[in-house]
C-alpha positions as CSV (number, residue, x, y, z in Angstrom):
1,M,0.0,0.0,0.0
2,T,1.3,3.5,-0.9
3,T,1.6,6.0,1.9
4,V,0.6,9.5,0.8
5,H,1.3,12.5,3.0
6,S,-0.3,15.9,2.1
7,Q,0.5,17.5,5.5
8,P,3.9,17.8,7.3
9,V,4.9,14.7,9.3
10,A,6.5,15.3,12.7
11,P,10.2,14.1,12.5
12,T,10.6,10.7,14.3
13,P,13.4,10.6,16.9
14,S,16.2,8.2,15.6
15,R,19.8,7.6,15.3
16,L,19.9,9.4,11.9
17,Q,22.8,11.9,12.0
18,R,24.8,11.3,8.9
19,L,23.2,11.1,5.4
20,V,24.9,10.4,2.1
21,V,23.1,11.3,-1.0
22,L,24.1,9.6,-4.3
23,D,23.3,11.0,-7.8
24,H,24.8,9.7,-11.1
25,S,24.4,13.1,-12.8
26,A,25.9,16.5,-12.0
27,E,23.6,18.3,-14.6
28,L,20.7,20.4,-13.3
29,G,17.8,18.2,-14.3
30,G,14.5,18.1,-12.4
31,A,15.6,15.6,-9.8
32,E,18.8,17.5,-9.1
33,L,16.9,20.8,-8.7
34,A,14.6,19.1,-6.3
35,Q,17.6,17.8,-4.4
36,L,19.0,21.3,-4.0
37,R,15.8,22.5,-2.4
38,L,15.3,19.3,-0.3
39,I,18.7,19.0,1.5
40,P,18.4,22.3,3.5
41,A,14.8,21.3,4.4
42,L,15.9,18.1,6.1
43,G,16.9,20.1,9.1
44,P,20.1,21.2,10.8
45,D,20.5,18.0,12.8
46,I,21.2,15.9,9.7
47,E,24.8,16.1,8.4
48,T,24.5,15.6,4.7
49,Q,27.2,14.7,2.2
50,V,26.6,14.3,-1.5
51,V,28.5,11.9,-3.7
52,L,28.2,12.5,-7.4
53,F,29.3,10.1,-10.2
54,S,30.5,13.0,-12.4
55,D,31.4,16.7,-12.0
56,G,29.3,19.6,-13.2
57,R,26.9,22.4,-12.3
58,L,25.2,20.5,-9.5
59,R,28.4,20.3,-7.5
60,T,28.8,24.1,-7.8
61,E,25.2,24.7,-6.7
62,L,25.5,22.3,-3.7
63,E,28.8,23.9,-2.6
64,A,27.1,27.3,-2.8
65,I,24.7,26.2,-0.1
66,R,27.5,24.7,1.9
67,V,26.8,21.0,1.2
68,P,30.0,19.0,1.0
69,V,30.4,17.1,-2.3
70,D,32.6,14.2,-3.4
71,V,33.0,13.0,-6.9
72,V,33.5,9.2,-7.4
73,E,34.0,9.3,-11.2
74,L,32.1,6.9,-13.3
75,D,33.5,6.4,-16.8
76,R,31.8,8.9,-19.1
77,D,30.7,6.2,-21.7
78,L,29.2,4.2,-18.8
79,S,27.5,7.2,-17.3
80,D,26.0,8.2,-20.7
81,I,24.5,4.8,-21.5
82,D,20.8,5.4,-22.0
83,R,18.0,3.4,-20.5
84,H,17.3,1.3,-23.7
85,R,20.9,0.2,-23.9
86,V,21.1,-0.7,-20.2
87,A,17.9,-2.8,-20.5
88,R,19.2,-4.9,-23.4
89,M,20.9,-8.2,-22.5
90,S,24.0,-8.6,-24.6
91,W,27.7,-9.4,-24.5
92,E,28.3,-5.7,-24.7
93,N,26.3,-5.2,-21.5
94,L,28.3,-8.0,-19.8
95,I,31.5,-6.1,-20.7
96,W,30.0,-2.9,-19.3
97,A,29.0,-4.7,-16.1
98,L,32.6,-5.9,-15.7
99,R,33.9,-2.4,-16.2
100,L,31.7,-1.2,-13.4
101,V,33.6,-3.3,-10.8
102,P,36.4,-0.8,-10.2
103,F,33.8,2.0,-9.8
104,L,31.7,0.0,-7.4
105,Y,34.9,-0.8,-5.4
106,R,35.8,2.9,-5.2
107,L,32.2,3.9,-4.2
108,T,32.1,1.2,-1.5
109,S,35.4,2.3,-0.1
110,R,34.3,5.9,0.1
111,L,31.0,4.9,1.8
112,R,33.0,2.9,4.3
113,Q,34.9,6.1,5.1
114,L,31.8,8.3,5.3
115,R,29.9,5.7,7.5
116,P,26.4,7.0,6.7
117,D,23.4,6.2,8.8
118,V,21.4,6.1,5.6
119,I,22.2,6.3,1.9
120,L,19.7,8.2,-0.2
121,T,19.7,7.8,-4.0
122,T,18.0,10.3,-6.3
123,S,18.2,8.8,-9.8
124,L,17.4,5.4,-11.3
125,K,21.1,4.8,-12.2
126,A,22.2,5.7,-8.7
127,D,19.4,3.5,-7.3
128,L,20.7,0.4,-9.1
129,L,24.4,1.2,-8.7
130,A,24.0,1.7,-4.9
131,V,22.6,-1.7,-4.1
132,L,25.9,-3.6,-3.8
133,P,27.8,-0.9,-2.0
134,A,24.9,-0.4,0.5
135,C,24.8,-4.2,1.2
136,A,28.6,-4.3,1.5
137,T,28.7,-1.4,4.0
138,G,25.6,-2.4,5.9
139,S,24.1,1.0,5.4
140,P,20.3,1.2,4.9
141,L,19.4,2.3,1.4
142,V,16.5,4.6,0.5
143,W,15.5,5.2,-3.1
144,H,14.0,8.6,-3.9
145,V,12.3,7.8,-7.3
146,H,11.6,10.6,-9.8
147,D,10.7,8.3,-12.7
148,R,7.6,6.3,-13.5
149,V,8.8,2.7,-13.6
150,S,6.3,1.7,-16.3
151,P,6.6,0.4,-19.9
152,D,5.1,3.6,-21.3
153,Y,8.0,5.6,-19.8
154,L,10.9,3.1,-19.6
155,P,12.0,0.1,-21.7
156,P,10.1,-3.0,-20.4
157,S,13.3,-4.9,-19.5
158,M,14.5,-1.8,-17.5
159,V,11.1,-1.9,-15.7
160,K,11.7,-5.5,-14.7
161,L,15.2,-4.8,-13.6
162,V,14.2,-1.8,-11.4
163,R,11.2,-3.7,-9.9
164,W,13.4,-6.7,-9.1
165,A,16.1,-4.5,-7.4
166,A,13.3,-2.7,-5.4
167,R,13.5,-5.5,-2.9
168,F,16.8,-4.2,-1.6
169,P,16.2,-0.6,-0.3
170,A,14.9,-0.2,3.2
171,A,12.3,2.3,2.0
172,I,11.2,3.9,-1.3
173,I,10.1,7.5,-1.7
174,A,8.1,8.5,-4.8
175,N,7.6,12.0,-6.2
176,S,3.9,11.5,-6.9
177,Q,1.1,9.0,-6.6
178,A,1.5,8.4,-10.4
179,T,5.1,7.2,-9.7
180,A,4.2,5.3,-6.6
181,R,1.6,3.2,-8.6
182,T,4.4,1.9,-10.8
183,L,6.5,0.7,-7.8
184,P,6.1,-2.2,-5.4
185,P,3.6,-1.6,-2.5
186,G,4.8,0.4,0.5
187,S,6.4,3.5,-1.0
188,T,5.8,6.9,0.5
189,V,4.8,9.9,-1.6
190,A,6.6,13.2,-1.0
191,Y,5.8,15.8,-3.6
192,P,8.8,18.0,-4.7
193,G,8.4,21.3,-2.9
194,F,9.2,24.9,-3.7
195,S,11.4,27.1,-1.6
196,P,10.1,30.4,-0.2
197,E,12.3,32.5,-2.4
198,Q,10.6,31.0,-5.5
199,V,7.2,32.5,-4.6
200,G,6.1,35.6,-6.5
201,P,3.6,38.3,-5.6
202,A,0.0,37.8,-6.8
203,R,-0.5,39.1,-10.3
204,D,-2.9,42.0,-10.7
205,S,-3.3,41.9,-14.5
206,A,-4.2,39.5,-17.3
207,C,-2.4,39.0,-20.6
208,T,-0.3,41.8,-22.0
209,S,-0.8,43.4,-25.4
210,A,2.0,41.3,-26.9
211,P,1.5,37.9,-25.2
212,V,4.3,35.5,-24.5
213,V,3.7,31.7,-24.3
214,G,6.5,29.5,-23.0
215,L,7.6,25.9,-22.3
216,I,10.3,25.1,-19.8
217,G,12.1,21.8,-19.8
218,R,15.2,20.0,-21.2
219,I,15.0,19.5,-24.9
220,S,13.6,16.0,-25.1
221,R,10.9,14.0,-26.9
222,T,9.3,13.4,-23.5
223,K,8.9,17.1,-22.9
224,G,6.9,17.8,-26.1
225,Q,8.7,20.7,-27.8
226,L,7.4,19.3,-31.2
227,E,3.8,19.4,-30.0
228,F,4.5,22.9,-28.6
229,V,5.7,24.4,-31.9
230,R,2.8,22.8,-33.8
231,A,0.3,24.3,-31.4
232,A,2.1,27.6,-31.8
233,R,1.4,27.6,-35.5
234,Q,-2.3,27.2,-34.8
235,V,-2.3,30.0,-32.2
236,L,-0.5,32.4,-34.5
237,E,-3.3,32.1,-37.1
238,H,-5.5,33.9,-34.5
239,H,-3.0,35.9,-32.6
240,P,-0.1,36.8,-34.9
241,D,1.6,38.9,-32.2
242,V,2.3,36.1,-29.8
243,T,5.9,35.2,-29.0
244,F,6.7,31.6,-28.1
245,R,9.7,30.8,-25.9
246,I,11.4,27.4,-25.7
247,I,13.5,27.4,-22.5
248,G,15.7,24.4,-21.7
249,G,19.1,22.8,-22.3
250,E,19.9,20.0,-24.7
251,M,20.6,17.3,-22.2
252,F,21.0,13.6,-22.1
253,L,22.1,13.1,-25.7
254,N,19.0,14.6,-27.3
255,D,20.8,16.5,-30.1
256,D,18.8,14.7,-32.9
257,Y,15.5,15.7,-31.3
258,A,16.6,19.4,-31.0
259,T,17.5,19.3,-34.7
260,E,14.1,17.9,-35.5
261,V,12.3,20.6,-33.5
262,R,14.3,23.4,-35.2
263,A,13.5,21.9,-38.6
264,E,9.8,21.8,-37.7
265,I,9.9,25.5,-36.7
266,R,11.3,26.3,-40.2
267,R,8.8,24.1,-42.0
268,L,5.9,25.8,-40.2
269,G,7.3,29.2,-41.1
270,I,7.3,30.5,-37.6
271,D,11.0,31.2,-37.0
272,E,10.4,34.9,-36.2
273,R,7.8,34.1,-33.5
274,V,9.8,31.4,-31.7
275,D,12.7,32.2,-29.3
276,W,15.1,29.3,-28.6
277,V,16.4,30.4,-25.2
278,G,18.5,27.5,-24.1
279,F,19.3,26.5,-20.5
280,V,18.5,29.0,-17.8
281,P,19.7,28.3,-14.3
282,D,17.0,30.3,-12.6
283,T,13.7,30.2,-14.5
284,T,11.9,32.8,-12.3
285,A,12.5,35.7,-14.7
286,E,11.3,33.6,-17.6
287,L,8.1,32.6,-15.8
288,D,7.4,36.2,-14.9
289,R,7.4,37.3,-18.5
290,L,4.9,34.6,-19.6
291,D,1.2,35.1,-20.1
292,V,0.7,31.3,-20.5
293,F,2.8,28.5,-19.3
294,V,2.6,25.2,-21.4
295,H,3.5,21.7,-20.2
296,A,3.3,19.7,-23.4
297,S,4.7,16.2,-22.5
298,P,3.2,13.6,-24.8
299,V,3.9,10.8,-22.2
300,P,2.7,10.6,-18.6
301,E,5.1,12.7,-16.5
302,P,6.1,11.5,-13.0
303,F,5.4,14.9,-11.5
304,G,6.1,18.2,-13.2
305,Q,7.9,20.6,-10.8
306,V,7.9,23.4,-13.3
307,I,4.1,23.5,-13.3
308,V,4.2,24.2,-9.6
309,E,6.8,26.9,-10.2
310,A,4.5,28.5,-12.7
311,M,1.5,28.3,-10.3
312,I,3.3,30.0,-7.5
313,R,4.3,32.8,-9.9
314,G,0.7,33.3,-10.9
315,V,1.0,32.1,-14.5
316,P,-2.0,30.4,-16.2
317,V,-1.1,26.8,-17.0
318,V,-2.0,24.6,-20.0
319,A,-0.8,21.0,-19.5
320,T,-1.3,17.4,-20.7
321,R,-3.7,15.2,-18.8
322,A,-1.5,12.3,-17.6
323,G,0.7,11.2,-14.8
324,G,1.5,13.4,-11.8
325,V,0.4,16.5,-13.7
326,V,-3.2,15.6,-12.9
327,E,-2.4,15.5,-9.2
328,I,-0.9,19.0,-9.3
329,L,-3.8,20.5,-11.1
330,S,-6.6,18.8,-9.1
331,D,-8.0,20.5,-6.0
332,T,-11.3,21.4,-4.4
333,L,-10.8,25.1,-5.2
334,G,-11.8,24.5,-8.9
335,D,-10.0,24.5,-12.2
336,L,-6.3,25.2,-11.6
337,G,-5.3,24.8,-15.3
338,I,-6.5,23.6,-18.6
339,L,-5.8,19.9,-19.3
340,V,-5.6,18.4,-22.8
341,P,-4.9,14.9,-24.1
342,P,-1.2,14.0,-24.4
343,G,0.3,14.3,-27.8
344,D,-2.6,16.3,-29.2
345,S,-1.1,19.5,-30.6
346,T,-4.5,20.7,-31.9
347,A,-6.1,20.5,-28.4
348,L,-3.0,22.1,-27.0
349,G,-3.3,25.1,-29.4
350,A,-7.1,25.4,-28.6
351,A,-6.3,25.5,-24.8
352,I,-3.7,28.2,-25.3
353,L,-6.3,30.2,-27.3
354,K,-8.8,29.9,-24.5
355,V,-6.5,31.7,-22.2
356,L,-5.5,34.4,-24.7
357,D,-9.1,35.0,-25.8
358,D,-10.4,35.3,-22.2
359,P,-7.5,36.7,-20.2
360,A,-9.7,37.6,-17.2
361,R,-10.8,33.9,-16.9
362,G,-7.1,32.9,-17.2
363,A,-6.1,35.3,-14.4
364,E,-8.8,33.9,-12.1
365,M,-7.7,30.3,-12.8
366,A,-4.1,31.3,-12.1
367,A,-5.0,32.9,-8.8
368,R,-6.8,29.7,-7.7
369,A,-3.8,27.7,-8.7
370,R,-1.4,29.9,-6.8
371,A,-3.4,29.6,-3.6
372,S,-3.6,25.9,-4.0
373,A,0.1,25.4,-4.7
374,L,1.2,27.6,-1.7
375,T,-0.8,25.3,0.6
376,R,0.1,21.9,-0.9
377,F,3.7,22.1,-2.1
378,P,6.0,24.0,0.3
379,I,9.4,22.4,0.7
380,A,8.9,22.2,4.5
381,H,6.2,19.6,3.8
382,T,8.6,17.6,1.6
383,G,11.4,17.8,4.1
384,A,9.3,16.6,7.0
385,I,8.0,13.6,5.1
386,V,11.5,12.6,3.7
387,S,13.1,13.1,7.1
388,S,10.5,10.8,8.7
389,V,11.2,8.1,6.1
390,L,15.0,8.4,6.5
391,S,14.7,8.3,10.3
392,R,12.7,5.1,10.2
393,A,15.2,3.5,7.8
394,A,18.1,4.5,10.1
395,R,16.6,2.6,13.0
396,H,16.5,-0.6,10.9
397,P,19.9,-0.9,9.2
398,R,20.3,-3.8,6.8
399,P,22.8,-6.4,7.8
400,S,26.2,-6.2,6.1
């Protein structure tokens, strides 16, 4: 049975003092940004050390908030293996597995030195790679899962591998009910929270005379930039003065998809109305210039942190009806956003037009969404839930 917490949970007294967080990536993806907000919210009594498997922007950001960071380097070609290649059984994979042995030895040695009360992993690769070192050191392992472990999101053989390995952690935290439903029973839901400095003042106006519509997310087929630009063409037929902004870096080997999106923009003849912004470390200024925020993922998203970020800045939201997005935009207050079928660019365009054609209604919807998000998603809630899970895990260490 999945445990869902919507209100803060009082921290449970325990022996938890030293936490080690493992992440395979040092790029600033959604899970990594959530980690940056979560660690300070765990409280001053927990001494947290992060171990990354590569160096990058995440290390800089963690050190800026005074979190100590180690890098136990994983060979780049092993780190860059995508989920489909990991899931295939082949002689090549056997060779890759053998090449992991020195890395696992180094990671185990470092964990022995750090002597954590609990190991927390924050990515699927880290989840899997931490199993043997956690068993070898006798440290309880907790997975913090940010991906739906489902065949519509991951390769089927990868799903089987993760679900098989899920017997090893002492506890599993999921970032949404949608994610928890794809995991073995017993996981705890802790929605990624926003930090106080992310909150913007209530907006007192509707759409501007030259509206701006934006999508924020890494350039990836799962984020729906293609659907976004096709919807843009439809919107421009009615509102030729709208500017569309694509905000996000080209991460995780998605160069081919970025090329495809750029080619589609040219084919549609909307080059002059689409701004390709690239990676932005702080999206607050981008959100504040938007009249409509669009979440266009054609597949069910595990959660959708950027939707919450748009809500707390008072931006009207148009999003696809699937995965954790539905949880974010569902509340007793009424409509918090406009939901459309995933992959339907025509419906996406029509929803954007609804907001642009009736800006007063869009502003009312955004005000309700802001009030809802401020109540349901503060990082203090997340920190209390995660701390409680970690404390319980620390009291029941796995045998070495």
